[in-house]
C-alpha positions in Angstrom: -22.0 13.1 -0.7 -25.1 15.0 0.1 -26.3 12.8 2.9 -23.3 12.9 5.2 -23.5 14.6 8.5 -20.7 15.7 10.8 -22.6 17.7 13.4 -26.1 19.3 13.5 -25.8 22.3 11.3 -27.5 25.7 11.1 -28.8 27.1 7.8 -26.6 29.9 6.5 -29.6 32.2 5.9 -30.1 32.5 9.7 -26.8 34.1 10.2 -28.0 37.6 9.8 -30.4 37.3 12.7 -27.6 36.9 15.2 -24.4 38.4 13.8 -23.4 41.9 12.8 -22.1 42.7 9.4 -18.6 44.0 8.7 -16.8 41.8 11.3 -13.1 42.2 11.4 -10.9 39.4 10.1 -9.3 37.1 12.7 -6.8 34.3 12.5 -8.5 31.0 11.6 -7.3 27.4 11.4 -8.7 24.7 9.2 -8.8 23.3 5.7 -10.8 23.5 2.5 -10.8 20.5 0.2 -12.0 20.4 -3.3 -12.3 16.9 -4.8 -12.0 17.5 -8.6 -14.8 15.8 -10.5 -17.5 16.8 -13.0 -17.8 18.0 -16.5 -15.5 21.1 -16.2 -12.8 19.0 -14.4 -13.0 16.4 -17.1 -12.7 19.1 -19.9 -9.6 20.6 -18.3 -8.0 17.1 -17.9 -8.9 16.2 -21.5 -7.3 19.4 -22.7 -4.0 18.5 -21.1 -4.2 21.1 -18.4 -1.7 20.5 -15.5 -2.7 21.7 -12.1 -0.3 22.6 -9.3 -0.7 24.1 -5.9 1.8 26.4 -4.2 2.7 25.7 -0.5 1.2 25.4 1.9 -1.6 24.3 -0.4 -1.4 20.8 -1.8 -2.8 18.9 -4.8 -2.8 15.2 -4.3 -5.0 12.3 -5.6 -7.1 14.7 -7.6 -7.9 16.8 -4.5 -7.0 20.4 -3.8 -6.2 21.1 -0.1 -6.0 24.7 1.0 -5.2 25.6 4.6 -7.3 28.4 6.1 -5.5 31.5 7.2 -8.0 34.1 8.4 -11.5 35.3 8.0 -14.6 36.8 9.5 -17.9 35.1 10.4 -21.0 37.3 10.4 -24.0 37.9 8.2 -21.5 38.1 5.4 -18.8 35.5 6.0 -15.3 35.4 4.4 -12.7 32.7 4.8 -9.2 33.5 3.3 -7.0 30.6 2.2 -3.2 30.1 2.0 -1.5 29.0 -1.1 -2.6 29.3 -4.8 -3.7 27.2 -7.7 -1.9 27.2 -11.1 -3.3 25.8 -14.3 -0.8 25.3 -17.2 -1.3 24.1 -20.8 1.0 23.9 -23.8 -0.7 25.3 -26.9 0.7 26.3 -30.3 4.2 25.7 -29.0 3.8 28.0 -26.1 3.4 27.3 -22.4 0.4 29.1 -21.1 -0.7 29.5 -17.5 -3.2 31.1 -15.2 -2.5 31.5 -11.4 -5.4 31.8 -9.0 -4.3 33.5 -5.8 -6.1 34.9 -2.8 -8.8 32.1 -2.8 -11.6 33.3 -0.7 -14.8 31.5 0.5 -17.7 34.1 0.5 -21.0 33.2 2.2 -24.1 35.3 2.7 -27.8 34.9 2.2 -27.4 35.6 -1.6 -23.7 35.0 -2.3 -22.1 31.6 -1.9 -18.9 31.4 -3.9 -15.2 30.9 -4.0 -13.5 34.0 -5.5 -9.9 34.4 -6.5 -7.5 36.9 -8.1 -6.7 36.0 -11.7 -6.3 38.0 -14.9 -5.5 41.0 -12.7 -8.8 41.2 -10.9 -10.9 39.3 -8.4 -13.4 37.1 -10.1 -15.8 34.4 -9.1 -14.0 31.1 -9.5 -16.5 28.6 -8.1 -20.3 28.8 -7.4 -21.4 26.7 -4.5 -24.7 24.7 -4.4 -25.3 24.6 -0.7 -28.8 23.2 -1.0 -27.3 19.8 -1.7 -24.7 19.9 1.2 -24.6 20.6 4.9 -23.2 23.8 6.1 -22.9 26.1 9.2 -21.3 29.4 10.1 -21.4 30.5 13.8 -20.4 34.0 14.6 -20.0 33.4 18.3 -17.2 30.8 17.8 -16.0 31.7 14.3 -16.8 28.1 13.2 -17.4 27.6 9.5 -18.3 24.2 8.0 -19.4 23.0 4.6 -19.7 19.3 3.8 -20.3 17.9 0.3 -21.2 21.1 -1.6 -21.3 21.0 -5.4 -18.7 23.4 -6.7 -19.3 24.8 -10.2 -16.8 26.6 -12.4 -18.3 30.0 -13.0 -19.0 31.4 -16.5 -16.4 34.2 -15.8 -13.7 31.7 -14.9 -14.5 29.4 -17.8 -14.3 32.3 -20.2 -11.0 33.6 -18.9 -9.4 30.1 -18.6 -10.6 29.1 -22.0 -9.2 32.3 -23.6 -5.8 32.3 -21.9 -5.2 28.5 -22.1 -6.7 28.2 -25.5 -9.3 25.6 -24.5 -12.2 25.3 -26.9 -15.6 24.4 -25.4 -14.7 25.2 -21.8 -18.0 26.2 -20.2 -19.6 26.7 -16.8 -19.9 23.3 -15.2 -19.2 21.2 -12.2 -15.6 21.2 -11.1 -15.9 19.2 -7.9 -17.1 18.8 -4.4 -16.1 21.3 -1.7 -15.6 20.7 2.0 -14.5 23.3 4.5 -13.8 23.1 8.2 -12.5 26.3 9.9 -12.4 27.7 13.4 -10.8 30.6 15.3 -7.7 30.1 17.4 -8.6 31.0 21.0 -7.2 34.0 22.7 -5.7 32.8 26.0 -5.1 35.2 28.8 -1.9 34.8 30.8 -2.3 33.7 34.4 -5.9 32.7 34.3 -6.9 29.0 34.8 -10.5 29.4 35.7 -12.6 26.5 34.3 -15.4 27.5 31.9 -18.9 27.7 33.4 -19.8 24.5 31.6 -17.6 22.6 34.0 -15.1 21.7 31.3 -11.5 21.8 32.4 -8.9 24.3 31.1 -6.0 22.8 29.3 -3.1 23.4 31.7 0.5 22.5 32.1 2.1 20.7 35.1 2.1 23.8 37.2 -1.5 24.7 36.4 -0.6 27.5 33.9 -2.5 27.9 30.7 -1.0 26.0 27.7 0.2 28.4 25.0 -1.4 28.5 21.6 -0.2 25.4 19.8 1.3 25.1 16.3 -1.5 25.6 13.9 -3.2 22.2 13.3 -3.0 21.0 9.8 0.7 22.0 9.3 2.7 18.9 8.3 4.8 17.8 11.3 2.9 20.0 13.8 3.3 19.1 17.4 1.1 19.8 20.4 2.4 21.5 23.5 2.5 18.9 26.2 -0.5 19.4 28.6 1.4 18.2 31.6 0.7 15.3 34.0 -1.4 15.3 37.1 1.1 15.0 40.1 0.7 12.0 42.3 0.1 12.9 46.0 2.2 11.2 48.6 -0.9 9.6 50.1 -2.0 8.0 46.8 -2.2 4.2 46.3 -1.8 2.1 43.2 -4.9 0.6 41.5 -5.1 -3.2 41.2 -7.5 -3.3 38.3 -9.1 -0.8 35.9 -11.2 -0.7 32.7 -12.0 2.0 30.2 -14.5 2.1 27.4 -14.7 5.2 25.1 -18.0 5.8 23.5 -17.3 8.2 20.6 -19.7 10.9 19.4 -22.0 9.0 17.0 -22.2 11.7 14.3 -18.3 11.7 14.1 -18.2 7.9 13.8 -20.8 8.1 11.0 -18.9 10.8 9.3 -15.5 9.0 9.4 -17.2 5.7 8.4 -18.4 7.2 5.2 -15.0 6.2 3.8 -13.4 4.0 6.4 -14.6 2.8 9.9 -12.3 3.5 12.9 -9.8 0.7 13.4 -8.7 -0.6 16.9 -5.2 -2.1 17.6 -2.4 -2.4 20.1 -4.6 -3.1 23.1 -7.9 -1.4 22.0 -10.9 -3.7 21.3 -14.0 -2.7 19.4 -17.4 -3.3 21.0 -20.3 -4.8 19.1 -21.7 -3.0 16.1 -25.1 -1.4 16.5 -27.6 0.6 14.5 -28.1 4.2 15.6 -30.6 6.3 13.7 -30.6 8.1 11.4 -28.4 5.5 9.7 -29.5 1.9 9.3 -25.9 0.6 8.9 -24.4 -1.2 11.9 -21.3 0.6 13.2 -19.0 0.4 16.2 -19.2 3.4 18.5 -17.5 1.9 21.7 -13.9 0.9 22.2 -12.3 -0.7 25.3 -8.7 -0.2 26.2 -6.2 -2.4 28.0 -5.3 -1.3 31.6 -1.7 -0.1 32.2 -1.6 0.9 35.8 -2.4 4.1 37.7 -3.1 5.5 41.2 -5.9 6.9 43.3 -5.8 9.3 46.2 -8.8 9.3 48.6 -7.7 12.4 50.5 -7.9 14.7 47.4 -10.4 12.5 45.4 -7.9 12.5 42.4 -6.8 9.7 40.2 -4.6 9.1 37.1 -5.4 5.9 35.2 -3.3 4.7 32.3 -4.5 2.5 29.4 -3.0 1.0 26.2 -4.6 0.9 22.7 -4.8 2.7 19.4 -7.9 3.9 17.5 -7.2 5.0 13.9 -9.6 7.6 12.2 -9.2 7.8 8.5 -11.1 9.8 5.9 -8.3 10.2 3.2 -10.4 12.0 0.6 -11.2 14.7 3.2 -7.6 15.0 4.4 -8.3 13.3 7.8 -5.9 10.5 9.0 -4.9 10.4 12.6 -4.6 8.0 15.6 -5.6 8.3 19.2 -3.1 6.3 21.3 -2.8 5.2 25.0 -5.4 7.3 26.7 -4.7 8.6 30.3 -7.7 9.5 32.5 -7.2 12.2 35.1 -9.9 12.6 37.7 -9.6 16.0 39.5 -13.0 17.6 40.0 -14.0 20.2 37.4 -10.6 19.8 35.7 -11.0 16.1 34.9 -10.0 15.1 31.4 -8.7 12.4 29.1 -5.2 12.9 27.7 -3.9 10.9 24.8 -1.0 10.7 22.4 -1.8 11.6 18.8 -0.2 10.6 15.5 -1.4 11.9 12.2 -0.9 12.2 8.5 -2.0 14.4 5.6 -3.7 17.6 6.8 -3.9 16.1 10.3 -0.2 15.6 10.7 -0.2 16.1 14.5 2.2 14.5 17.0 2.4 14.4 20.7 0.3 14.2 23.9 -2.7 16.5 24.2 -6.2 16.6 25.8 -8.6 14.3 24.0 -11.8 15.3 25.9 -12.7 17.3 29.0 -14.8 15.3 31.5 -17.9 16.5 33.3 -17.2 14.6 36.6 -19.7 16.6 38.6 -22.6 15.1 36.6 -21.3 11.5 37.0 -22.0 9.5 40.2 -19.7 6.5 40.9 -21.1 3.2 42.0 -18.9 2.1 45.0 -18.6 -1.5 45.9 -15.9 -2.0 48.6 -12.8 -0.4 47.1 -14.1 -0.6 43.6 -15.4 2.6 41.9 -17.4 2.4 38.7 -18.6 5.3 36.5 -21.1 4.0 33.9 -20.8 7.2 31.8 -18.8 10.4 32.3 -19.7 12.9 29.5 -16.9 14.1 27.4 -16.6 17.5 25.6 -14.3 19.1 23.1 -11.4 20.7 25.1 -11.7 24.3 26.2 -8.6 25.2 24.2 -10.1 23.8 21.0 -7.4 24.9 18.6 -5.1 22.6 20.5 -7.4 19.7 19.9 -7.5 17.1 17.2 -11.1 18.2 16.7 -10.2 21.9 16.0 -12.5 23.3 13.4 -14.9 20.4 13.6 -16.5 21.3 16.9 -16.6 24.3 19.2 -15.1 24.2 22.7 -17.5 22.5 25.1 -19.4 20.6 22.4 -20.4 17.1 23.5 -18.0 14.4 22.3 -19.2 11.1 23.6 -18.5 9.6 27.0 -16.3 7.2 28.9 -17.2 4.3 31.1 -14.5 3.9 33.9 -13.9 1.2 36.5 -11.0 1.0 38.9 -10.1 -0.7 42.2 -7.5 1.0 44.5 -5.2 -1.2 46.5 -6.7 -1.5 50.0 
């Protein structure tokens, strides 16, 4: 797991150069996953230890999933988790148990651990080997990411668990592999719909008002607030033909494809596989969608183009399993965007329409042939309201996320 890359990451030891210490805790959203494997995990299993997680935490398929609740990102970073972990074992006719609560990821130049409260005090539960994984922590955006870090059961935890659960020979050793993705929920001001300076569009409702903060992503059954629909002007005309190809951010495709490549269906068609360094494995990065109508208005230079198709993104061992369905392209200057319907499972149990990517239309020049308008590549970015995005916690608002090729012909 050490060679997987989600996004370009910044070494943690650089944090102190740009971030103050003692930052106040803020609400965060995200997920930490620990895939249980290694000598310590095998020793616990062989000793008959039963592990359970309290809601909203989950323990499934030998993986511990803990939603992120709050934290602070600075020279010393802390990420607090929701839920707890309980270890139980029957010994000498008695049921013995240890509950680990208040699980906290602690990162600094010298301290990289997961601590927890057990035995009446806070102790080091896991020691993280971040030399073997990829990680980042960005104070400006409160983004924290760790991918594929070895997690070792600490000596203090092994000693306490061994004594309480009566396990002989439980020692410090590898307990699993830890992955964390967390990010801050944005603070949205009421009544302001000014686009960011990057040119990305704000996520707005039908009347142009800011969309309220959505249900925290990662909550089973969570739904997105509907982003609204671009109103059709009276002078608009239908389109007689259209085409859309979505080129997905390459690092995200490589990350997802570690376990399962994206799958196209219901009108979406994969493009040819190609090799993109640093990998030498051919992968599909481009997907075309079936046209489903739309309109264009020359007077306001706006358009809404509908397409059919489904792309499934699945990385079950990391809790990711969601679909992007039936994209809708809205062209309206600096507020251009792609809206899609989402369906998800596991920790990405989202539902409903939401912004897929914001579009930088100002940097894209159309090729006009008669009535036909073609955009070879319109750059996409993570939506300004990133917590309302399927990519919340993976990328910061405004981060590049591929591009679209768009072609449409209005009725003369």
